[in-house]
C-alpha positions as CSV (number, residue, x, y, z in Angstrom):
1,X,-44.3,23.6,-14.9
2,X,-45.6,20.4,-13.1
3,X,-48.9,20.8,-12.6
4,X,-52.2,18.7,-10.8
5,X,-55.4,20.1,-10.8
6,X,-58.4,18.4,-9.5
7,X,-62.0,18.5,-10.3
8,X,-65.3,17.3,-10.3
9,X,-65.8,17.9,-6.0
10,X,-69.7,19.1,-4.6
11,X,-72.3,18.1,-2.4
12,X,-73.9,15.0,-2.6
13,X,-75.9,13.0,-0.6
14,X,-75.8,10.0,1.1
15,X,-75.3,6.7,-1.3
16,X,-74.5,9.4,-4.3
17,X,-71.4,9.0,-6.3
18,X,-69.2,11.6,-7.9
19,X,-66.6,11.1,-10.8
20,X,-63.1,13.3,-9.3
21,X,-60.6,13.8,-12.1
22,X,-57.0,14.9,-11.9
23,X,-55.2,17.0,-14.9
24,X,-51.4,16.9,-15.3
25,X,-50.0,19.2,-16.7
26,X,-46.0,20.3,-17.2
27,X,-45.0,16.7,-17.2
28,X,-45.6,13.1,-19.0
29,X,-48.1,11.8,-17.0
30,X,-47.3,8.3,-17.7
31,X,-44.0,7.9,-16.2
32,X,-45.7,9.6,-12.8
33,X,-47.6,6.7,-10.3
34,X,-50.7,8.8,-9.1
35,X,-52.1,8.8,-5.5
36,X,-55.5,10.0,-4.1
37,X,-55.9,11.5,-0.5
38,X,-58.3,13.1,1.3
39,X,-58.3,15.4,4.3
40,X,-61.4,15.5,6.8
41,X,-61.9,18.7,8.7
42,X,-59.7,18.1,12.0
43,X,-58.1,14.5,11.0
44,X,-55.2,14.0,9.3
45,X,-54.6,13.6,5.5
46,X,-55.2,10.0,4.8
47,X,-54.4,8.0,1.8
48,X,-57.4,6.8,-0.5
49,X,-56.0,5.2,-3.5
50,X,-53.2,4.0,-5.9
51,X,-52.4,3.6,-9.6
52,X,-49.5,2.2,-11.2
53,X,-47.9,4.4,-14.1
54,X,-49.4,2.6,-16.7
55,X,-52.9,1.4,-15.2
56,X,-52.3,-2.0,-14.6
57,X,-52.4,-2.3,-10.5
58,X,-54.3,-0.3,-7.9
59,X,-54.3,-0.4,-4.1
60,X,-57.3,0.9,-1.7
61,X,-57.3,2.3,1.4
62,X,-60.1,-0.4,3.2
63,X,-62.3,2.3,4.2
64,X,-63.2,2.7,0.5
65,X,-62.7,-0.8,-1.1
66,X,-65.2,-1.5,-3.0
67,X,-66.9,1.8,-3.3
68,X,-63.8,3.5,-4.9
69,X,-62.5,3.0,-7.9
70,X,-58.9,4.7,-9.5
71,X,-58.5,4.6,-13.6
72,X,-56.1,6.7,-15.8
73,X,-55.8,7.8,-19.5
74,X,-52.6,8.6,-20.1
75,X,-53.6,10.0,-23.7
76,X,-55.5,12.2,-21.7
77,X,-53.0,13.6,-18.8
78,X,-56.3,12.5,-16.5
79,X,-56.4,10.3,-13.5
80,X,-60.1,9.6,-12.4
81,X,-61.6,8.3,-8.8
82,X,-65.2,7.2,-9.4
83,X,-66.7,7.6,-6.2
84,X,-70.2,5.3,-5.5
85,X,-71.9,4.9,-1.8
86,X,-70.8,8.2,-0.8
87,X,-71.1,8.3,3.3
88,X,-71.1,11.3,5.3
89,X,-67.8,10.0,6.7
90,X,-66.3,10.6,3.0
91,X,-66.6,14.5,3.5
92,X,-63.3,15.4,3.0
93,X,-61.3,17.8,1.0
94,X,-59.6,15.1,-1.6
95,X,-55.8,15.7,-3.0
96,X,-54.2,13.8,-6.1
97,X,-50.1,13.9,-5.9
98,X,-47.5,12.1,-8.4
99,X,-44.8,10.0,-7.5
100,X,-42.1,8.7,-10.1
101,X,-41.4,5.3,-8.3
102,X,-44.0,2.7,-8.8
103,X,-43.9,1.0,-5.1
104,X,-47.8,0.1,-4.4
105,X,-46.8,-0.9,-0.9
106,X,-46.1,3.0,-0.2
107,X,-48.5,4.1,-2.5
108,X,-50.8,5.5,0.0
109,X,-48.3,7.1,1.9
110,X,-47.6,11.1,2.0
111,X,-43.8,10.6,1.7
112,X,-43.8,8.8,-1.4
113,X,-45.3,11.6,-3.1
114,X,-43.2,14.5,-4.7
115,X,-46.0,16.8,-6.4
116,X,-49.2,17.6,-4.9
117,X,-53.1,19.2,-6.1
118,X,-54.5,21.9,-4.5
119,X,-58.1,19.8,-3.4
120,X,-61.2,19.4,-4.5
121,X,-64.0,19.0,-1.7
122,X,-66.3,16.8,-1.2
123,X,-69.3,17.3,1.0
124,X,-71.8,14.0,1.6
125,X,-74.9,15.6,3.4
126,X,-78.8,15.3,3.1
C-alpha cells in the first residue's frame, strides 16, 4: 500500500527553523515527483514546493522562495523540506504529495498529485 508520512512539525519561534520529512513506503520513490503543500486555518491549501523525481529540479512558491529548501534522498525513500526564517504566517498543516509526472509547471497545483500524506502541524509563535 502506497503511503506518505510527514513528520518534523512543531512549535518554533519566529526566525527559527524546522526540517520536515516525508517518508514514502509501498512504492519506489524515485518514480514519483513530490510536492509540499500547506493549509492554514480558514485558508485554502497552497503549494509550497516541488522536487522532480531525481531531485535535479525544484520549484517554490514566491512566499517561501529563499527561505525553504526541498531535497530528497531516494535511497532512504524520504523527501525533506528545510524551512528557515519561519514567520507566523508560515503556521499551517504541511502536507507532502506524490505525482508520477515530472512537470514543474504544475508542481504547485493540487490536481497534479495522486497520493497525499496526513500532514504535520507547524506553528510559528513567540
